[in-house]
A tleap script that builds the chain and sets N, CA, C and O, in Angstrom:
source leaprc.protein.ff14SB
mol = sequence {
  NMET MET MET THR PRO VAL THR PHE LYS LYS
  HIE SER GLY LYS TYR ASN PRO GLY GLU THR
  ALA GLY PHE LEU PRO GLU ARG ALA ALA LYS
  LEU ILE ALA SER GLY VAL ALA LYS PRO TYR
  VAL PRO PRO ALA GLY LYS PRO ALA ALA ASP
  ASP GLU ALA ALA SER LEU ALA ARG ARG LEU
  ALA GLU ALA GLU ALA ARG GLU ALA ASP LEU
  ILE ARG ARG ALA ALA GLU LEU ASP ALA ARG
  GLU ALA ASP VAL ALA ALA LYS GLU ALA GLY
  ALA SER GLU PRO THR THR ALA LYS ALA GLU
  ALA GLY SER PRO PRO ALA GLN GLY VAL ALA
  ARG PRO GLY LYS CLYS
}
set mol.1.N position { 63.402 100.243 96.908 }
set mol.1.CA position { 62.060 100.631 97.362 }
set mol.1.C position { 62.126 101.901 98.201 }
set mol.1.O position { 62.919 102.026 99.134 }
set mol.2.N position { 61.274 102.818 97.835 }
set mol.2.CA position { 61.270 104.160 98.299 }
set mol.2.C position { 60.477 104.198 99.644 }
set mol.2.O position { 59.349 103.713 99.734 }
set mol.3.N position { 61.054 104.732 100.569 }
set mol.3.CA position { 60.293 104.855 101.997 }
set mol.3.C position { 59.848 106.376 102.132 }
set mol.3.O position { 60.484 107.347 101.722 }
set mol.4.N position { 58.746 106.380 102.725 }
set mol.4.CA position { 58.044 107.704 102.966 }
set mol.4.C position { 58.136 108.021 104.391 }
set mol.4.O position { 57.587 107.267 105.194 }
set mol.5.N position { 58.837 109.167 104.832 }
set mol.5.CA position { 59.048 109.502 106.144 }
set mol.5.C position { 57.742 110.227 106.656 }
set mol.5.O position { 57.092 111.016 105.969 }
set mol.6.N position { 57.435 109.850 107.980 }
set mol.6.CA position { 56.290 110.430 108.688 }
set mol.6.C position { 56.782 110.779 110.060 }
set mol.6.O position { 57.732 110.194 110.580 }
set mol.7.N position { 56.082 111.791 110.657 }
set mol.7.CA position { 56.306 112.164 112.079 }
set mol.7.C position { 55.003 111.784 112.793 }
set mol.7.O position { 53.886 112.084 112.371 }
set mol.8.N position { 55.252 111.094 113.917 }
set mol.8.CA position { 54.128 110.623 114.672 }
set mol.8.C position { 53.558 111.717 115.583 }
set mol.8.O position { 54.291 112.447 116.249 }
set mol.9.N position { 52.199 111.803 115.586 }
set mol.9.CA position { 51.558 112.816 116.417 }
set mol.9.C position { 51.048 112.176 117.721 }
set mol.9.O position { 50.867 112.874 118.719 }
set mol.10.N position { 50.823 110.883 117.718 }
set mol.10.CA position { 50.370 110.040 118.831 }
set mol.10.C position { 51.185 108.744 118.920 }
set mol.10.O position { 51.806 108.265 117.971 }
set mol.11.N position { 51.121 108.213 120.180 }
set mol.11.CA position { 51.774 106.985 120.381 }
set mol.11.C position { 51.194 105.868 119.534 }
set mol.11.O position { 49.979 105.677 119.510 }
set mol.12.N position { 52.048 105.128 118.837 }
set mol.12.CA position { 51.584 103.963 117.965 }
set mol.12.C position { 52.647 102.939 117.944 }
set mol.12.O position { 53.756 103.181 117.468 }
set mol.13.N position { 52.312 101.753 118.473 }
set mol.13.CA position { 53.317 100.700 118.612 }
set mol.13.C position { 54.563 101.132 119.405 }
set mol.13.O position { 54.477 101.580 120.548 }
set mol.14.N position { 55.698 100.981 118.762 }
set mol.14.CA position { 56.953 101.343 119.405 }
set mol.14.C position { 57.309 102.862 119.213 }
set mol.14.O position { 58.296 103.360 119.754 }
set mol.15.N position { 56.501 103.522 118.462 }
set mol.15.CA position { 56.753 104.986 118.105 }
set mol.15.C position { 56.009 105.921 119.125 }
set mol.15.O position { 54.871 105.672 119.521 }
set mol.16.N position { 56.695 106.951 119.497 }
set mol.16.CA position { 56.217 108.031 120.475 }
set mol.16.C position { 55.918 109.295 119.625 }
set mol.16.O position { 56.420 109.454 118.513 }
set mol.17.N position { 55.096 110.165 120.191 }
set mol.17.CA position { 54.856 111.383 119.472 }
set mol.17.C position { 56.085 112.214 119.247 }
set mol.17.O position { 56.906 112.342 120.155 }
set mol.18.N position { 56.240 112.755 118.139 }
set mol.18.CA position { 57.556 113.513 117.676 }
set mol.18.C position { 58.596 112.690 117.001 }
set mol.18.O position { 59.513 113.235 116.386 }
set mol.19.N position { 58.484 111.363 117.097 }
set mol.19.CA position { 59.448 110.630 116.417 }
set mol.19.C position { 59.106 110.438 114.967 }
set mol.19.O position { 57.944 110.376 114.566 }
set mol.20.N position { 60.239 110.342 114.145 }
set mol.20.CA position { 60.123 110.285 112.679 }
set mol.20.C position { 60.570 108.884 112.273 }
set mol.20.O position { 61.538 108.357 112.820 }
set mol.21.N position { 59.893 108.301 111.347 }
set mol.21.CA position { 60.187 106.978 110.829 }
set mol.21.C position { 59.821 106.848 109.384 }
set mol.21.O position { 58.976 107.619 108.928 }
set mol.22.N position { 60.362 105.972 108.645 }
set mol.22.CA position { 60.096 105.735 107.151 }
set mol.22.C position { 59.316 104.530 107.014 }
set mol.22.O position { 59.597 103.558 107.715 }
set mol.23.N position { 58.319 104.487 106.146 }
set mol.23.CA position { 57.402 103.352 105.850 }
set mol.23.C position { 57.200 103.318 104.340 }
set mol.23.O position { 57.477 104.271 103.612 }
set mol.24.N position { 56.701 102.165 103.919 }
set mol.24.CA position { 56.288 102.041 102.476 }
set mol.24.C position { 55.197 103.043 102.327 }
set mol.24.O position { 54.488 103.380 103.274 }
set mol.25.N position { 55.069 103.542 101.044 }
set mol.25.CA position { 54.078 104.608 100.836 }
set mol.25.C position { 52.579 104.291 101.246 }
set mol.25.O position { 51.823 105.158 101.684 }
set mol.26.N position { 52.236 103.018 101.071 }
set mol.26.CA position { 50.827 102.538 101.481 }
set mol.26.C position { 50.682 102.665 102.945 }
set mol.26.O position { 49.703 103.235 103.426 }
set mol.27.N position { 51.671 102.129 103.712 }
set mol.27.CA position { 51.574 102.158 105.200 }
set mol.27.C position { 51.579 103.618 105.741 }
set mol.27.O position { 50.855 103.988 106.665 }
set mol.28.N position { 52.485 104.430 105.064 }
set mol.28.CA position { 52.502 105.877 105.458 }
set mol.28.C position { 51.215 106.626 105.179 }
set mol.28.O position { 50.787 107.471 105.966 }
set mol.29.N position { 50.632 106.320 104.100 }
set mol.29.CA position { 49.209 106.885 103.744 }
set mol.29.C position { 48.225 106.472 104.822 }
set mol.29.O position { 47.441 107.315 105.256 }
set mol.30.N position { 48.216 105.274 105.265 }
set mol.30.CA position { 47.270 104.796 106.265 }
set mol.30.C position { 47.461 105.505 107.628 }
set mol.30.O position { 46.485 105.835 108.302 }
set mol.31.N position { 48.730 105.732 108.019 }
set mol.31.CA position { 49.076 106.323 109.350 }
set mol.31.C position { 48.641 107.794 109.240 }
set mol.31.O position { 48.084 108.349 110.186 }
set mol.32.N position { 48.908 108.445 108.037 }
set mol.32.CA position { 48.430 109.881 107.989 }
set mol.32.C position { 47.001 109.980 108.001 }
set mol.32.O position { 46.424 110.828 108.681 }
set mol.33.N position { 46.364 109.089 107.227 }
set mol.33.CA position { 44.785 109.153 107.179 }
set mol.33.C position { 44.190 108.972 108.486 }
set mol.33.O position { 43.205 109.642 108.798 }
set mol.34.N position { 44.759 108.029 109.370 }
set mol.34.CA position { 44.195 107.710 110.613 }
set mol.34.C position { 44.426 108.853 111.667 }
set mol.34.O position { 43.804 108.850 112.730 }
set mol.35.N position { 45.330 109.825 111.347 }
set mol.35.CA position { 45.605 110.841 112.278 }
set mol.35.C position { 46.708 110.502 113.281 }
set mol.35.O position { 46.968 111.323 114.161 }
set mol.36.N position { 47.318 109.441 113.212 }
set mol.36.CA position { 48.349 109.053 114.096 }
set mol.36.C position { 49.633 109.740 113.655 }
set mol.36.O position { 50.428 110.075 114.533 }
set mol.37.N position { 49.898 109.969 112.438 }
set mol.37.CA position { 51.067 110.610 111.918 }
set mol.37.C position { 50.844 111.717 110.934 }
set mol.37.O position { 49.745 111.821 110.391 }
set mol.38.N position { 51.810 112.541 110.674 }
set mol.38.CA position { 51.663 113.596 109.640 }
set mol.38.C position { 52.963 113.433 108.693 }
set mol.38.O position { 53.959 112.812 109.064 }
set mol.39.N position { 52.850 114.039 107.469 }
set mol.39.CA position { 53.958 113.886 106.669 }
set mol.39.C position { 55.175 114.602 107.206 }
set mol.39.O position { 55.041 115.662 107.817 }
set mol.40.N position { 56.320 114.073 107.003 }
set mol.40.CA position { 57.527 114.553 107.586 }
set mol.40.C position { 57.956 115.829 106.837 }
set mol.40.O position { 57.986 115.873 105.607 }
set mol.41.N position { 58.287 116.860 107.626 }
set mol.41.CA position { 58.686 118.152 107.076 }
set mol.41.C position { 60.114 118.401 107.594 }
set mol.41.O position { 60.239 118.512 108.814 }
set mol.42.N position { 61.204 118.503 106.816 }
set mol.42.CA position { 62.534 118.767 107.273 }
set mol.42.C position { 62.569 119.979 108.025 }
set mol.42.O position { 61.832 120.915 107.716 }
set mol.43.N position { 63.409 120.048 109.042 }
set mol.43.CA position { 63.555 121.337 109.838 }
set mol.43.C position { 64.118 122.496 108.931 }
set mol.43.O position { 64.813 122.261 107.943 }
set mol.44.N position { 63.831 123.540 109.266 }
set mol.44.CA position { 64.467 124.760 108.560 }
set mol.44.C position { 65.853 124.822 108.677 }
set mol.44.O position { 66.382 124.575 109.761 }
set mol.45.N position { 66.577 125.152 107.588 }
set mol.45.CA position { 68.068 125.223 107.585 }
set mol.45.C position { 68.648 123.917 107.308 }
set mol.45.O position { 69.821 123.917 106.933 }
set mol.46.N position { 68.062 122.841 107.419 }
set mol.46.CA position { 68.604 121.513 107.073 }
set mol.46.C position { 68.523 121.333 105.612 }
set mol.46.O position { 67.474 121.508 104.991 }
set mol.47.N position { 69.766 120.943 105.006 }
set mol.47.CA position { 69.661 120.828 103.517 }
set mol.47.C position { 68.723 119.743 103.099 }
set mol.47.O position { 68.555 118.774 103.839 }
set mol.48.N position { 68.098 119.850 101.947 }
set mol.48.CA position { 67.290 118.717 101.381 }
set mol.48.C position { 68.198 117.714 100.784 }
set mol.48.O position { 69.414 117.892 100.714 }
set mol.49.N position { 67.611 116.694 100.371 }
set mol.49.CA position { 68.420 115.534 99.787 }
set mol.49.C position { 69.282 115.960 98.619 }
set mol.49.O position { 70.440 115.555 98.512 }
set mol.50.N position { 68.683 116.834 97.684 }
set mol.50.CA position { 69.427 117.361 96.572 }
set mol.50.C position { 70.572 118.242 97.029 }
set mol.50.O position { 71.663 118.125 96.471 }
set mol.51.N position { 70.393 119.121 98.013 }
set mol.51.CA position { 71.376 119.971 98.403 }
set mol.51.C position { 72.470 119.114 99.145 }
set mol.51.O position { 73.663 119.398 99.040 }
set mol.52.N position { 72.046 118.119 99.853 }
set mol.52.CA position { 73.038 117.204 100.534 }
set mol.52.C position { 73.886 116.495 99.529 }
set mol.52.O position { 75.087 116.318 99.736 }
set mol.53.N position { 73.243 116.057 98.371 }
set mol.53.CA position { 74.047 115.313 97.310 }
set mol.53.C position { 74.993 116.358 96.689 }
set mol.53.O position { 76.149 116.033 96.420 }
set mol.54.N position { 74.542 117.594 96.456 }
set mol.54.CA position { 75.466 118.584 95.942 }
set mol.54.C position { 76.650 118.890 96.891 }
set mol.54.O position { 77.784 119.066 96.447 }
set mol.55.N position { 76.364 118.945 98.163 }
set mol.55.CA position { 77.346 119.196 99.219 }
set mol.55.C position { 78.356 118.079 99.294 }
set mol.55.O position { 79.555 118.299 99.461 }
set mol.56.N position { 77.805 116.797 99.157 }
set mol.56.CA position { 78.792 115.662 99.045 }
set mol.56.C position { 79.637 115.752 97.823 }
set mol.56.O position { 80.842 115.500 97.854 }
set mol.57.N position { 78.990 116.119 96.728 }
set mol.57.CA position { 79.790 116.139 95.540 }
set mol.57.C position { 80.900 117.198 95.576 }
set mol.57.O position { 82.012 116.980 95.096 }
set mol.58.N position { 80.541 118.404 96.190 }
set mol.58.CA position { 81.469 119.430 96.362 }
set mol.58.C position { 82.637 118.940 97.303 }
set mol.58.O position { 83.815 119.102 96.984 }
set mol.59.N position { 82.275 118.369 98.410 }
set mol.59.CA position { 83.339 117.886 99.350 }
set mol.59.C position { 84.134 116.778 98.753 }
set mol.59.O position { 85.325 116.706 99.056 }
set mol.60.N position { 83.627 115.927 97.958 }
set mol.60.CA position { 84.436 114.915 97.187 }
set mol.60.C position { 85.446 115.626 96.232 }
set mol.60.O position { 86.618 115.250 96.204 }
set mol.61.N position { 85.027 116.586 95.499 }
set mol.61.CA position { 85.917 117.312 94.663 }
set mol.61.C position { 86.957 118.031 95.374 }
set mol.61.O position { 88.075 118.069 94.860 }
set mol.62.N position { 86.737 118.635 96.538 }
set mol.62.CA position { 87.702 119.204 97.300 }
set mol.62.C position { 88.777 118.231 97.824 }
set mol.62.O position { 89.980 118.493 97.831 }
set mol.63.N position { 88.199 117.027 98.282 }
set mol.63.CA position { 89.123 116.086 98.831 }
set mol.63.C position { 90.063 115.514 97.693 }
set mol.63.O position { 91.235 115.226 97.932 }
set mol.64.N position { 89.513 115.372 96.494 }
set mol.64.CA position { 90.292 114.956 95.368 }
set mol.64.C position { 91.412 115.955 94.964 }
set mol.64.O position { 92.520 115.622 94.542 }
set mol.65.N position { 90.968 117.232 95.152 }
set mol.65.CA position { 91.980 118.271 94.768 }
set mol.65.C position { 93.080 118.273 95.969 }
set mol.65.O position { 94.272 118.453 95.720 }
set mol.66.N position { 92.644 118.082 97.154 }
set mol.66.CA position { 93.709 118.063 98.316 }
set mol.66.C position { 94.675 116.811 97.945 }
set mol.66.O position { 95.902 116.892 98.010 }
set mol.67.N position { 94.002 115.696 97.565 }
set mol.67.CA position { 94.830 114.497 97.334 }
set mol.67.C position { 95.760 114.778 96.211 }
set mol.67.O position { 96.937 114.442 96.346 }
set mol.68.N position { 95.363 115.358 95.112 }
set mol.68.CA position { 96.293 115.686 94.048 }
set mol.68.C position { 97.395 116.554 94.521 }
set mol.68.O position { 98.557 116.294 94.212 }
set mol.69.N position { 97.097 117.534 95.230 }
set mol.69.CA position { 98.153 118.523 95.814 }
set mol.69.C position { 99.098 117.725 96.679 }
set mol.69.O position { 100.308 117.934 96.596 }
set mol.70.N position { 98.610 116.826 97.500 }
set mol.70.CA position { 99.502 115.966 98.383 }
set mol.70.C position { 100.445 115.103 97.489 }
set mol.70.O position { 101.625 114.942 97.800 }
set mol.71.N position { 99.925 114.586 96.437 }
set mol.71.CA position { 100.705 113.740 95.567 }
set mol.71.C position { 101.827 114.540 94.914 }
set mol.71.O position { 102.968 114.097 94.782 }
set mol.72.N position { 101.441 115.707 94.528 }
set mol.72.CA position { 102.413 116.709 93.773 }
set mol.72.C position { 103.457 117.032 94.871 }
set mol.72.O position { 104.646 116.931 94.570 }
set mol.73.N position { 103.110 117.404 96.095 }
set mol.73.CA position { 104.104 117.776 97.116 }
set mol.73.C position { 104.937 116.569 97.514 }
set mol.73.O position { 106.122 116.759 97.789 }
set mol.74.N position { 104.447 115.395 97.567 }
set mol.74.CA position { 105.154 114.198 97.834 }
set mol.74.C position { 106.303 113.978 96.830 }
set mol.74.O position { 107.436 113.639 97.175 }
set mol.75.N position { 105.906 114.206 95.525 }
set mol.75.CA position { 106.905 114.110 94.473 }
set mol.75.C position { 107.980 115.184 94.556 }
set mol.75.O position { 109.169 114.909 94.395 }
set mol.76.N position { 107.552 116.381 94.803 }
set mol.76.CA position { 108.608 117.454 95.007 }
set mol.76.C position { 109.602 117.086 96.183 }
set mol.76.O position { 110.814 117.278 96.082 }
set mol.77.N position { 109.051 116.585 97.218 }
set mol.77.CA position { 109.842 116.145 98.430 }
set mol.77.C position { 110.825 115.074 98.052 }
set mol.77.O position { 112.007 115.138 98.389 }
set mol.78.N position { 110.263 113.978 97.267 }
set mol.78.CA position { 111.128 112.859 96.818 }
set mol.78.C position { 112.298 113.488 95.994 }
set mol.78.O position { 113.462 113.142 96.197 }
set mol.79.N position { 111.962 114.407 95.076 }
set mol.79.CA position { 113.137 114.955 94.255 }
set mol.79.C position { 114.075 115.683 95.098 }
set mol.79.O position { 115.285 115.513 94.947 }
set mol.80.N position { 113.604 116.495 95.987 }
set mol.80.CA position { 114.574 117.234 96.862 }
set mol.80.C position { 115.432 116.265 97.748 }
set mol.80.O position { 116.607 116.512 98.017 }
set mol.81.N position { 114.803 115.201 98.162 }
set mol.81.CA position { 115.591 114.214 99.073 }
set mol.81.C position { 116.551 113.508 98.127 }
set mol.81.O position { 117.637 113.159 98.591 }
set mol.82.N position { 116.263 113.254 96.824 }
set mol.82.CA position { 117.223 112.568 95.983 }
set mol.82.C position { 118.335 113.606 95.662 }
set mol.82.O position { 119.495 113.216 95.524 }
set mol.83.N position { 118.032 114.820 95.548 }
set mol.83.CA position { 119.160 115.875 95.276 }
set mol.83.C position { 120.106 115.922 96.513 }
set mol.83.O position { 121.325 115.921 96.345 }
set mol.84.N position { 119.549 115.963 97.754 }
set mol.84.CA position { 120.365 115.951 98.917 }
set mol.84.C position { 121.200 114.627 99.086 }
set mol.84.O position { 122.371 114.641 99.468 }
set mol.85.N position { 120.535 113.532 98.785 }
set mol.85.CA position { 121.342 112.377 98.832 }
set mol.85.C position { 122.486 112.282 97.840 }
set mol.85.O position { 123.534 111.713 98.144 }
set mol.86.N position { 122.283 112.852 96.626 }
set mol.86.CA position { 123.381 112.964 95.745 }
set mol.86.C position { 124.438 113.878 96.108 }
set mol.86.O position { 125.611 113.589 95.872 }
set mol.87.N position { 124.070 115.078 96.725 }
set mol.87.CA position { 125.049 115.916 97.210 }
set mol.87.C position { 125.918 115.314 98.312 }
set mol.87.O position { 127.129 115.514 98.404 }
set mol.88.N position { 125.166 114.533 99.171 }
set mol.88.CA position { 125.899 113.987 100.385 }
set mol.88.C position { 126.854 112.844 99.831 }
set mol.88.O position { 127.963 112.700 100.347 }
set mol.89.N position { 126.463 112.082 98.850 }
set mol.89.CA position { 127.334 111.148 98.206 }
set mol.89.C position { 128.519 111.750 97.650 }
set mol.89.O position { 129.597 111.168 97.772 }
set mol.90.N position { 128.430 112.888 97.032 }
set mol.90.CA position { 129.642 113.558 96.420 }
set mol.90.C position { 130.454 114.143 97.527 }
set mol.90.O position { 131.665 114.268 97.350 }
set mol.91.N position { 129.907 114.514 98.654 }
set mol.91.CA position { 130.681 115.208 99.705 }
set mol.91.C position { 131.020 114.206 100.738 }
set mol.91.O position { 131.360 114.632 101.842 }
set mol.92.N position { 130.971 112.840 100.516 }
set mol.92.CA position { 131.276 111.882 101.491 }
set mol.92.C position { 132.785 111.689 101.711 }
set mol.92.O position { 133.181 111.053 102.688 }
set mol.93.N position { 133.641 112.230 100.812 }
set mol.93.CA position { 135.021 112.147 100.933 }
set mol.93.C position { 135.468 112.723 102.225 }
set mol.93.O position { 134.908 113.748 102.612 }
set mol.94.N position { 136.469 112.155 102.983 }
set mol.94.CA position { 136.897 112.678 104.220 }
set mol.94.C position { 137.548 113.968 104.082 }
set mol.94.O position { 138.282 114.151 103.111 }
set mol.95.N position { 137.366 114.866 104.924 }
set mol.95.CA position { 137.982 116.258 104.913 }
set mol.95.C position { 139.244 116.167 105.853 }
set mol.95.O position { 139.251 115.493 106.883 }
set mol.96.N position { 140.231 116.854 105.433 }
set mol.96.CA position { 141.510 116.908 106.286 }
set mol.96.C position { 141.562 118.323 106.875 }
set mol.96.O position { 142.579 118.999 106.717 }
set mol.97.N position { 140.609 118.749 107.481 }
set mol.97.CA position { 140.747 120.157 108.086 }
set mol.97.C position { 141.497 120.083 109.279 }
set mol.97.O position { 141.362 119.171 110.094 }
set mol.98.N position { 142.380 121.140 109.411 }
set mol.98.CA position { 143.211 121.284 110.659 }
set mol.98.C position { 142.386 121.676 111.834 }
set mol.98.O position { 141.429 122.441 111.720 }
set mol.99.N position { 142.756 121.154 112.955 }
set mol.99.CA position { 142.055 121.535 114.275 }
set mol.99.C position { 142.443 122.897 114.506 }
set mol.99.O position { 143.487 123.353 114.041 }
set mol.100.N position { 141.569 123.629 115.275 }
set mol.100.CA position { 141.859 124.944 115.722 }
set mol.100.C position { 143.058 124.993 116.686 }
set mol.100.O position { 143.293 123.994 117.366 }
set mol.101.N position { 143.772 126.004 116.781 }
set mol.101.CA position { 144.888 126.141 117.714 }
set mol.101.C position { 144.376 125.979 119.134 }
set mol.101.O position { 143.386 126.582 119.548 }
set mol.102.N position { 145.063 125.177 119.822 }
set mol.102.CA position { 144.656 125.048 121.253 }
set mol.102.C position { 143.612 123.976 121.514 }
set mol.102.O position { 143.265 123.736 122.670 }
set mol.103.N position { 143.124 123.352 120.524 }
set mol.103.CA position { 142.150 122.227 120.690 }
set mol.103.C position { 142.851 120.993 120.782 }
set mol.103.O position { 143.886 120.851 120.130 }
set mol.104.N position { 142.374 119.993 121.582 }
set mol.104.CA position { 142.971 118.759 121.715 }
set mol.104.C position { 143.022 118.025 120.455 }
set mol.104.O position { 142.133 118.194 119.620 }
set mol.105.N position { 144.068 117.160 120.235 }
set mol.105.CA position { 144.067 116.174 119.027 }
set mol.105.C position { 142.943 115.318 118.904 }
set mol.105.O position { 142.304 114.925 119.880 }
set mol.106.N position { 142.674 115.006 117.668 }
set mol.106.CA position { 141.540 113.996 117.405 }
set mol.106.C position { 141.953 112.641 118.030 }
set mol.106.O position { 143.093 112.193 117.908 }
set mol.107.N position { 141.012 112.043 118.674 }
set mol.107.CA position { 141.391 110.687 119.323 }
set mol.107.C position { 141.356 109.569 118.245 }
set mol.107.O position { 140.516 109.634 117.348 }
set mol.108.N position { 142.206 108.591 118.306 }
set mol.108.CA position { 142.222 107.557 117.404 }
set mol.108.C position { 142.759 107.814 116.009 }
set mol.108.O position { 142.638 106.944 115.146 }
set mol.109.N position { 143.333 108.944 115.762 }
set mol.109.CA position { 143.870 109.272 114.416 }
set mol.109.C position { 145.373 109.174 114.575 }
set mol.109.O position { 145.980 109.767 115.467 }
set mol.110.N position { 145.952 108.387 113.654 }
set mol.110.CA position { 147.324 108.235 113.659 }
set mol.110.C position { 148.002 109.474 113.029 }
set mol.110.O position { 147.523 109.993 112.020 }
set mol.111.N position { 149.090 109.935 113.610 }
set mol.111.CA position { 149.756 111.202 113.104 }
set mol.111.C position { 150.916 110.708 112.162 }
set mol.111.O position { 151.654 109.772 112.470 }
set mol.112.N position { 151.007 111.376 111.060 }
set mol.112.CA position { 152.119 110.998 110.206 }
set mol.112.C position { 153.494 111.264 110.875 }
set mol.112.O position { 153.698 112.315 111.482 }
set mol.113.N position { 154.421 110.305 110.755 }
set mol.113.CA position { 155.740 110.459 111.288 }
set mol.113.C position { 155.914 110.056 112.642 }
set mol.113.O position { 157.057 110.054 113.100 }
set mol.114.N position { 154.830 109.671 113.438 }
set mol.114.CA position { 154.975 109.273 114.776 }
set mol.114.C position { 154.530 107.897 114.935 }
set mol.114.O position { 153.590 107.464 114.268 }
set mol.115.N position { 155.209 107.128 115.858 }
set mol.115.CA position { 154.873 105.803 116.067 }
set mol.115.C position { 154.305 105.638 117.480 }
set mol.115.O position { 153.942 104.530 117.875 }
savepdb mol mol.pdb
quit
């Protein structure tokens, strides 16, 4: 059911002058005819309903594009993490690097030939 917006010029019921409300077309016509209200005119610069629908459609398309980009980036990140995990799995063999001269021995490591 379509509502017709009107702006009140005089106090009427719970409505004060300057307030805007929507009514069934018959009721809105009676209010306008009696001089209590006038047809609603959107303020300048405010988008009309068609402009608002177009704006919402544009914003939805932008959001969907951002979502697709995030999904693509998440897939790239998953692939990089898998590569790093594979490299770390291959490099998990213990290294037998010698300590620098003058540094203390590693604690808890048994030395060959000593008891």
